[in-house]
C-alpha positions, 0 to 999 in steps of 0.5 A: 390668735385673739377673738378681738380687734382693737381700734387705733387712732391715726394722724390725719391722712396717715392710715396707710403709713400706720398700717405699713409700720404695723404690718412690718411689726407683725400686726394684722391691720384692716382699713375699711375703704370706700370707693368713689368715681373721679372724673379727670377734668382734662380728659374726662376719663373716669377712675375709681379711687378709694379712701378710708371709710373711717378717717383717722382709725384703723383696726388691728389684731395681734398675731402674737403677744399684745405689745402696746409699747411698739404699737404706739411707737409706729409712725402715723399712730396717734394712740389706742382708742380706750373704752372704760380705761382699757383698749377698745375691743371689737369682736372679730365677727363685727370686723369680718362683717365690715370686710364682707360688706367691703367685698360686696362693694357696699361702701360707695359706687365702686364700678366706674362706667365707661363713656359708652356704657354711660351713654347707652344707659342715658339713652335708655333712661332718657330717650328723646320725647320722654317726659320726666320730672326734674328732681334737683336744682332751680326747676325742681318738681317741674315736668320736662320733655327730653329733647337731646342727649349730648355727646358729653352726657348732658341732656337738653330738655324743654321745661315748662315754666309758667306755661311756656317751654324753656330749653334747659341743659342738665349737666348731671342728669342722674342727679337732676332728673327722675326717669319715672314718667309724670 
């Protein structure tokens, strides 16, 4: 087995198709992936979806002799990434580090929160009566006092604008509010 991985360019959004073809031909394939949370619009359920971290590229490692002709004939493969006229080699240690970081879930937010867990977290971070600072949006850097945490996870707060309190609803409090007291 070689001490190097090679980088292949794939057709747009064909990383999995190319990986399947390459594996059928006995070539080891690695696609670094990024996890992200997706909330269903209809039911509000949160799921974790993965997508390639390096869109349009996969890493391959030959288990036998290097056969570039058969690699290029695989569906979804656009070509080999060349560096200085030769197929670009990546040390096995560098790809192993990618794999370790992916296992440690460093690429994206991989753990979906249940609605109950999210509500408990919001109630501890943004308890009613607590003063917070608005971090994003049109009221950025204003002070706010938490009034209520709604069942859908949005927060109703009083923001002092020009010396008068105004009721504002923050749909995404994780992004819009900082829990540090001001």
